[in-house]
N, C-alpha and C positions, 0 to 999 in steps of 0.2 A: 981616586977614592971610591974604595966600593959601597957597595950598598949599605951594608952592616955598621960600618963607621959614619954613616952619613947619617942613618937611623940612631946611633947615640946622641953625635952631636945634637940631633934635634931633641930628643929627650932632655937631654943636661939644659938646652936654652929654655925649654918649658917649665924645666923646677925652679929656674934662677930669676926667670922675667914671665909675665909683669907681676905675678901675685908673689907674694912672701911665703916663706917657708913655711911661716905656722899654718898658711893655710893650703898647705899642698896636701892633701889628704885623699886625692882619686888614685884611684889604681891606673897602672901603666897602660892596661887597654883604652881605658876612657881617655888618658891623655894620648893618645896615638890617634883614637877617633876624635877628638877634639881639635887638634893641630890643624892651624891652616896657615901659611907663610904670611907675614905683618905685611900691610900694602898701605899706601898713602891714598885718602879716598881726595881730599878735598887741601885747599893749601892749608897750611898751620896743624892741620888735624893729620895723629897719625895712630891708627887704629885696626885693630883685627877684627872679622868678623867673629861675633861670640856663640858659644854653643852652649846650652845648660842641660846635663842629662835628668831625664825624669827621676823620679822615686829617690833621690839624693837625701840621705838623712844624715844632718848632724847636728851636734849641740851650738854649735856658731855657724853664722852665715859663708856661705862657699863664697870663692872668689872665683869668676867666671872669666875676668878680663879688664882689662886697663882702656882708658879714654885720654891720650895727653895731646896737648898742644907742644908744637915746637916752640912757642913763646915761653912756656915754664921755665923759670928758671930755679927751680924747687926752693924757692924763697917764702913760700906762701900768701904770696901777692895775689896767685889766680884763684878762683873760686868755681869748683864744677858743679853743675847743677844738671839733674837727671828728671825727663818727664814724659809723658806716654804710658802705655797700655802695663801695668803692673807696675808703674813707678810707685814708692814706696808699699808697696804692698807686698809684692812677691820681690823687686828689684831693688835694691839701694847702691848708692854712690858714695865714695869718699870724696866728700868736696875739697880735699888737700890735694891726691894722688889722682883722681879719676878712676879709682877702682870699683867696678862693679860685682857686686856682692847678691846671692840668691836666699832669701828668707826663707822662704816656703818651699815645700814639695810641689813639684811640676807634674801635670800630667798630658802627656801628647794626644791622647787618646780622645781630650777635652778641649784642648788649645794646641796646635803644633807649634806655634811661633807668635812672640809679640813684636810690636812697629815702638820703638821710643826714641826720643830727642835728647841729645847734650849740648849743652851750653857751657862756653867759659868766659866768666866776665873777670874785672878787676875789681878787688875787695875795696879799694879806695875810691877810686870812681863810679864804680858799681855799671862802668861800661864794659859793652862786649868788647873782647877781643878776639875772638873768632867767631865766624857766622854759626847758627844756631845747625847742629847737622842731625840726621836722622836714620838711624839704624835699626837691624832687626836680629833679634835673640832667639836661635830656633831652637826647640826640645828636642832632644835627640831621645829615642826609644830604647826602652828596654822591654826585656820578655816578661811583661807583667800579665797577659791574657793567656787565656786558656781557648783551644779552640773549639769550635760548636758546631754539630751537625742540627742545623735549622729545620730540615726538612722530614727527619726521622720522625715514627719509625717508620723503615721501607717494607712494601710490600713489591714482590716482582713474579713474574710468573716465566716460564721456560717450556718449551716444550721436551716431553719424554725423549730420552736417547738422543739429545742432540750431540754432535760432536765436540771433542776437548777444544777450549781456544772460544765456544760461542760465548757471546757477549750477554750477560744478565742483564744487569743494572748498572749505574753508576752513583757513588755516594760522594758527598761535597760536603767538605766541613769548613767553616770558615774562623781567622784569626784577627782579632781586632788591632793588632801590632802592626807596627809599619812593614811592609812589605820592600819597600825599598832599601831600606837600611838593615842589614845584618842580616842575622836568622831567625829573628823572633817569628814571623810570619811565614816561614818557609814547611808546608807541613808535609808528612809521612805516612802513607798507609800501610797498616798491614791487619793478618787475619789473625783474629784471637780464636774463633772459632768456625768448624767448616771445611776443614782439611778432613780428607783427603778428594773431598767433591768439588769445591770451589778453588777461585784463587783471585787475588786482587792487585792491580797493577799499585805501585808505592807511591806512586806521581799523581797519577790521576781517578784513583779511587774507583776504575770500574772493576765489576765482580766477572769473571768468568768460569766456564765450565771445564774443571779439572779433569773431569770422565764423566764417561756414559752412564745415564741412570734411568731404570725402570720404573716408571710411576705404579705400576701393578706391587712391587715391593715397598716402597714409600712413595709417597707422594706430597711430602710436604718437609724443609729444611729450615734451621734455623741458625744462622751466621751473624759473628759480631765481628765490626770492621773497627780498628784503632787507628786514629788519627794522632799524632806527635807534632809539635813544632818543634822550631830548632834544630830539623831536620835529623831528629830521632837523636840528639848528643843529651848528654847527661844533663839534669836539670831541667829539662825539656817537660813542657805540660803536654797532657793528653786527653782525649776524649774518646767516648766508645758510640756505637749505634747498633741497631739491632736491624738485619735485614732477616724478613720472612721470605723465601723464595718457593712459589707453587711449582709444581709439574705438571703440566699440562698435556692432556691425554692425547695420543695419536694409535692409527689405526695399524697397531703392531702384534694384533692376538685375533685368531682365527677362531670361531664359533666353535663349541665341544657339547654333544649329546650326553645328557647325564647318564641316560641308558642305551644299552648297544642294542635293547631289545624289549618293544611294546606290545602288551596285548590288550587288545578290546572286541569289542562285538558291539554287532547291532541286529537289529530283530527286522524280519523279512515284511513287516508291516513300516517300517519308519517311513515316512515322505522322504521324499527329495528335500534336500537342505536338511535332512537332520543333522547334528553335532556327532560324531561318530568319537571322537576323543581329541586329546590334546599332546603336542609334543613340545620338547622345550631344547632349547640349546644354549650354552651358557657361554656369554663372551665377556673377559676381564675388562675389556675398555666400556667407556662410558659416552652418552650422548649416541651422535650419529653414528659413530665409530663402532657402537655395538648394535645399530639395525641391521637386521637379517631379512629375508627372505625363503622361503620355503618352497620345495618343488618336489614333486611325485616323479619317480622315475619307472622305468621298468613298462609295462604291460596293462596295470591296473587303473592308468591316467583316467581311464572313461567311465569308471565306475565310481571313483571316488576324487575328489578335489581338497586342496588345502590353502588356506588363507593364513596371514599375518597379523597377528594382533599389536599394533604399533608400539600399545601401551605396556603390555606383558613380554612383548618380543615373544610369546607363543605361538606355534603352530598350530590351528584348528582343523582336524579332518574331518569334511564334509560329504553327506551322502549326495552323486551326484547324478546317479542312477538307481533306481527301484533294484533291491536284488532280491534272489528267489531262494529260499531253504532248498526246494526240489531239484535245482538246477547247479547250484553250485551254494557249497557249504564255509568255505573257507578261502579267503586271501589275504597275500601276502604281497606288500609293497615299501618301496625302498623309497624314503625320505631323507632329501638334502636339504643341508641349511649353508648360504653363503651370505658373506657379509654385503650389505647393500652398497657400502662404500668404501674402495679400496684405494690403500696408499701405494702407489707406484714405487716409492722407495723402497718398499718392503716386498715386494712381489718375489723375489729372490729367495723370501723366507720360508714359502712354501704355500700351497693353495689355502686361499682363506673360505674354507668348507670343510661341512662335515657331515656323514650320512648317517643312516641309522635303521633299523628294520622294523617294519609295525605289522605285526598278522592280526588279521579282523576275520571273528566268526561269525557267522551267520545264525541268527537263532530263529526256532522254526516259530510260527505263529498261525493259529486258524484264522485262514482267509478267506475272505467272500468269493464265490465262483468268479469265474475269470470267463467273458464272453471272446468267441473267436475274432469277432471282428468289435470295433466301439462304435463303428456306424454302420447300418445296412440299407442297401438301396433295392427296392424291388418294385416289380410291375405287373399291371394288372388290366386289362383293356376293361374302359365304359362297360356298362350292361351285363357284365358277365354276374352270373346266377348266386343268391346267396347261398354261401360255403363255400364260393370256389376257394381255391388254395392262393395266396399271396407271396409266401414264401417260409423259410425254416430260419431261426435264429438257434445259435447253441451255444453252451456254457456248461464250464465243467467246474468242480471243485480242486484246486490246483494243490490240496494237501495230500499227505500220504494214503489217509482215511478214505479221500474220494466218496465225498458224500454224495446221495441223489440231489439233483436240481428241481424245484417248482418254476415253472415260468407264466408270469401274468405281463397285463398291459395294465398302464396307470390313466385309468381314465378321468377327463375333467368332467365335472360334473354340469358344468354349461353348454358340452358339446354331444351331441348324439354319440353313440356307440355303434360305429361302422366295422368294426373289426373283432374277431374274438382270438385267444392263443390257446393251443393244448400244451396245458402246464406240465404233460410228461416229455413231449419231444419239440417244444415249441415253435410246433406249424400255427401260420397265422394265415387264418381265412376270414371271409367276410360276412357280413349278417346282412347285408342288403344289397343289389345293385350299386354302383357307384357309377354317377355322372360326371364328366369330364367337365362339361360345361358349368356344371356347381363350384368344384374343387378339382385342379388338376393334379394337386399333391394333397399329400397326408403327413404329419407328423406323429409319429409313435412312440411313446416310452415302454421300453420291456425291463422287468426285472428278472434277475434269476435268485431266488433263494435257496439255501441250504436246508435241506429236510432234519436236517439233526441239530441244528442250531439256526433258528431262524432269524437270528440277529445279524446274520450274515448275507449282505442283499448287496449286490451290483446291478447297475443301470446301463441300459445301449440304446440309442437312437435306432427308430426304424424308418426312413424316408420311403413312402409309397407314391409312386408314378400312377396316374390313369392314362393309360394311351385312349387318342383318340378313335372312334370309329365314327361312319359318315350317317348318323341316324339323325340329321337336322337338314330338312330343305331351304335351298335360299329363297328370300326373299326383297321386298324393297325395303331399303334402310329406314324410308319415311312415307306419307302421305303426297305425294304430288298433286299440285293442284296446276293442269295441264287447259290451255286455251287456245281455240281457235279462231279466227276471223272468218266472216262470212266469204269474204272477199278474198279468202287464201288462194292459193296456188296450188296447181300439183307438185308434189318431189320438196314441200314446203317443210322444214323440222322446226317441230313443235316442241318438242320434249327430249332432254337426253336423261335416261333412266340408268342405275347400278343396282347391284344387288350384294346381300351380305348371307354370311351363312356364321351359326352359332361353333359349328365345329371348328376344328384346327384350320385356319387359313392359309396355311403357307401351303404353296403351289397349289389352290384351288383355281379353278377355272371355270367361269359362266359361260351359259349359252343363252341366247334370248331370240324368240319366236312367239308370232302370232298364232292363238287357237286355231285349229281348222275349221272348226263350227261357227267363228263367229261370225256373225251376220254384217258386220261393219268391217269385212276385212277389204272390200273395194273402196272405202273409203279412206283407209290406213295402214300405213306399211310398217314392219320394224326392221331395222338393220342393225345386225349383230355388230361392233366394232372389233371382237375378236381382243379385246383389252379388258373385260369384264364389265363392259358399259355398253349401250347399244342407243340409237336415234328412232323418235319414233318420228314421220314422215307423212305429208297427206298424201292420200291414194287419187285425187280428182282435183278438179278447181271447182270451186264456189258453193257457198253452204247457204242453206236458206233454214232458219231459226221458227219459222212456222211449220217447217215439217220436224223438224227433230232438234232439240235444244242442247240435249246430251248425249253424249257416245260414250259407253263402256268397253273399254279394249279389254282381254282377257289374255294377259302376256303370261307366256310359258318362259320360265327359267328352269335350267337344269345345272347341276353339277356336276364335275368329274370323278365323284367319289365311289369306290367300290363297297356297294353297287350304288349306281349313282341314283340321286333323289331330284325330282320333280316339283314344282309348285306352281299353281296358278296364282297370277296378282293380278286382280283389277287395277285398270287405268282408267280415270273419269275423265272426258274431255269436255269442256265446256263452249259453247258456240258463243262467240258475242260479236255485237255489231260496231266494226271499227273501220278504220280509213287504212290508216297506215300504220297504226301500233295499235297493243291491245290495252286497254285499260282495265286493269285486274281489279281494281275494285269497282268498277261499273260492272264488271260480267260478274264478279260475286253477287252485289245485290240484283242485278237482273237474273241471275240462275236462281237466288230464294223468294223472287220474285213470282219467276215462272214454276217454280214448285210450289206456289199458296195458289195459283190460277188466276195471279192478278196482273193487268196489262199496266203500260207506264202512267197513262191518264189516270187509272184507279191508284195508282199510288201516290199520283201528286195530290187528288183528292185529298186522299186519307192522311195525308201530310199537312192538309189545309185544316180540316177537320180537328184535328188532333192541336196546332197552334190555336185554331178558335177556342177551342175549351182551355186552354191554359191559361190564353189570357183572360177569358171569362172568372176564371175559379181566382188568378192575384187580383182583380177587381174586387171580387167578393172578400177576402182577406183584407185587402186595405181599407172597406167601407167597416169592416168589424171593428179594425183596430183603432179607427177614427171614431165610432161611436164608443169603443171601451174607454178612450181619451176623455169622453164628454159627459162621463158618467158623474153622478154626485161623488163626494167624499164619504159620505154614510149611504153604503147600500141598505135596501132593505132588506136585504138576503143575509141570514145569518151567517152561513158559511162561506159568504165573501167579505163579511166583516172584520177589520182588522184592527186593530187599537193601540194608538201609540201617545199615551201621556208623558207629559215631560212635566215634572213637577218642581216648584219652587218652594220650599218652606220657610223663606226667610220672611217676615213681616215688616210693614213699612213702618219707618218713626217719626214719619211727621216730616216736618223740616229738618230732619237730621238726614232724608236720603238724598237732597241735594250733595251730601260731602261726598256721596258714592255715585252719583249720577248727575250731568250738567243738563238741567231743563233745558236751559236757552239753545244748546246744541241740537238737540231734537226739535225744537220750535224752528230753528234756522233752516234745517233741514225739507221741514212739513215745507215750508214754504216755498223751496226752490225745487220741490218734485213737480214734474207737468202733469197736469190734468188729465186723468184717463177715465172713458165713462164708464158708468158702474152697470155690471152685469148682473143679472135676475141671478141671487144668490140660493141655496135651498132655507128651509124654513129654521131648520136649527141655527145655520149661522146667522140669519136676521132677527133671530132670538138673543141673541150674544150681543149682536151690534145694538140692538134696542137698548139693552140694557147697557150699553157702554157711554150712553147717551148721558147718564145722570154722573159727569166727572167734575163739575165745578166751575170756576169762572175760564178759564180755556177749553171749553168743551168742543168748540167747534174746529181748534187745531186738532185735537183727537180721534174727533169724528172722520177728521178727512183722512187723518194716519191710517188709522183703524179701517177704513174703508178702501182705500189703496192696499193694504197688505192682504185684505179678505181675496179682493179681485185677483193680485198676483199669485196667491194661495189656491184661486180656483180653476186658473186660466193656464197655468206652466205645469204640463203635465211631466217634464222631463226632470223635474228639481226632487228627489226623493226626500224622506220619504212621502210616498203618495197619499199614504192614509192618515198623515200626523195633522192636529188640528193646530193652527197657529193662533194665539191669542195674545193681545197686547193689553194691559191694564197697569195700573197704581193704584195700590193699596195705602194705608194710613190717613186719619184724620188733620194730619200736620201739613200735607201735602198740599204747595199752591196750586196744583192744575187739578187738585179733586181726588177721588178715588174713582177707578175704573170697574173695580168689583161690584156684579150682580147684585151680593147681599147685602147692601144699601140703598137698591135702586126701589122708589114706591109704583113702579110700573107695572102692571097685573100680567101674568101668564096667563090670563082667561083666553085670548085669543089664539093660545097655540095650542097645537092638539099634539098629544103624545099615545096616540093610539096604538102608533106602531109598535110601542115599547112591550106590547102582547106578545107579539111576534117572534122577538128576539129569545126566547126559550124562556127556562124554570129558572135561570138566574137574573132575569131582569123581571119578576115576577113583583115581588115588592116595589120595585121602582114604580113598575108599570099600574100598581094599586094606586100608586099616590098620584100619578100626574096624569092618567088617562080620563077620559069623557065624562065617564059614568061614576069617578071619585067626586069630579067637579060638580055632578046634578046632584048628586048625595047630598054633599058638605049645603 
């Protein structure tokens, strides 16, 4: 039996069983997709896997299958019951024959299958005749969803000039239909817009280059991709996506100068570094691919230089060396622009560089004079007479006019003018003799000024070296203190000497000797060490201070200059009384006393007298200080009197004063004080003391307290102030202790003498008149 006949029989079987002809309204395609051979799952149950096609629309429920028990005799004795997912809502079962019907539209994308249970019971006994059976109804997919590009719109970048077939990007569409059943989810990609530059792979959605493209021609393309389901068959759904493709730049273009010839000019006065002009080479590329470097070729690179402005990509020509209109008036240079980054893939396209010619004219300007040298070095011997020629400086006007030049020296106001210059020929002469020992070099600034244009001035430095001549005789470098013992032996070294010379000491040699006319030549000798030093040695053994205390040796020192100069330097040798070594301090004092004509015994006596006088003087000073301490506080001398009055303006409040001061504490302290013998005080203090006796019931306590305080004030000179008067009194009628004020005292002051007030000056004249003895007699 061939396959076509088998298929025909299967189709006829589906049409006849299990559903009735009235419910068979599905298409042949659906019947073929729904057919699965009948099989027995459990004993007594005979059923087939059930399938329901989504989106089935019918006025009546659609039969999708039948469940039947083998005990069913078709007499209506059995009842079929359906339970589970969708039972009663989406699915229903004929209780007499077990046929299953779909009541509503199904959506596979929401729920792809349903799990249900079937049961057969006896209508009479209500007992199951078959065990409950579970089965699944799968929802078959139909093409009811359109493809979607979830990641769009797309943007991609690809280098320009990429070869054909280069992958640009990939687009992907999704379809919610079942990819495992039918062609509903099988997508096919096609290119709607973008030919002939791009292509797309139908199954993968990969976009590729279809030809080489130049970014400089067009740098952006818009491509539209379509995705169709059902493998593009009729009735398929479709969707589109937009892809923006940008071409990135590559270095495939060389730089090109906009001009083949540039004209520029520069003044001969322009300093080094002046911008002469700019050149520009255009590059169609962008970014680093358009970066370039400029170079100067040919033999003019030593006069001009060129740098690249990285922002504008311009070549800036700079003056590297000053130009001179009179020497050369025109320059022609060749400038080359070269790509900084070259892509090796395009080397075969040719050199990525370009050249241009720049002609530069030198403009004439009125220039200042130019010295033949920037710095002059001259020499002159020291001591040369005033007006001696030092040297000549020369400057000229570089312009064609060749204006005459005047010379001058820039003198500092704080320096003496030692040189002058001839303003016409630049000859420098001295104004006075020069001394190398004062200054060996002199720095002079010389100016040259155009006579026709005084504003054009230039300067040059002149360094004058003063050459040394032998005009200073050698001498001792210091004053030597030389000592010799009385017991010195012949040939003993007592001093090493050297010499200095203010002249140039390089190569100098000094010679030492003893003057021939020296009377002490037999006592000492001089030995020249031939190294600019000499030694003084004793010429005999034994010396006596009684005969001679000092020796004066005339030392001759000669240099090797031309002509040689000689000086006589006196070396003083002091004779000392010593045993084994020289006591320098003792020798100094001995020599001093000897020069005064004093012996050692006289020196000791003089020192003793000085010591006695010093002790006597210190004793007198100590006695005077002690007497000053014992003087009373109130001196009768007006110029030594100082007054320190402490005033308290608070008046007593009687018994209320006890709130501010605890009188019992004062009494307790007074009782505990150690008794001290009273000393004699001045009459003024005694008067105040007598007045304080009128103080009330506790007068004895306050008498002792006031007495102690007065004694401390009189006998304690170390407590400042020394000229202050301390009084202690209580005022107020309500005080328990009574008042210490003298205002309420009945004691007469007749026994006091106030005559000393007349000696205090005119300020105390009225007071003296009130209390003096003459005033009392008159009253």
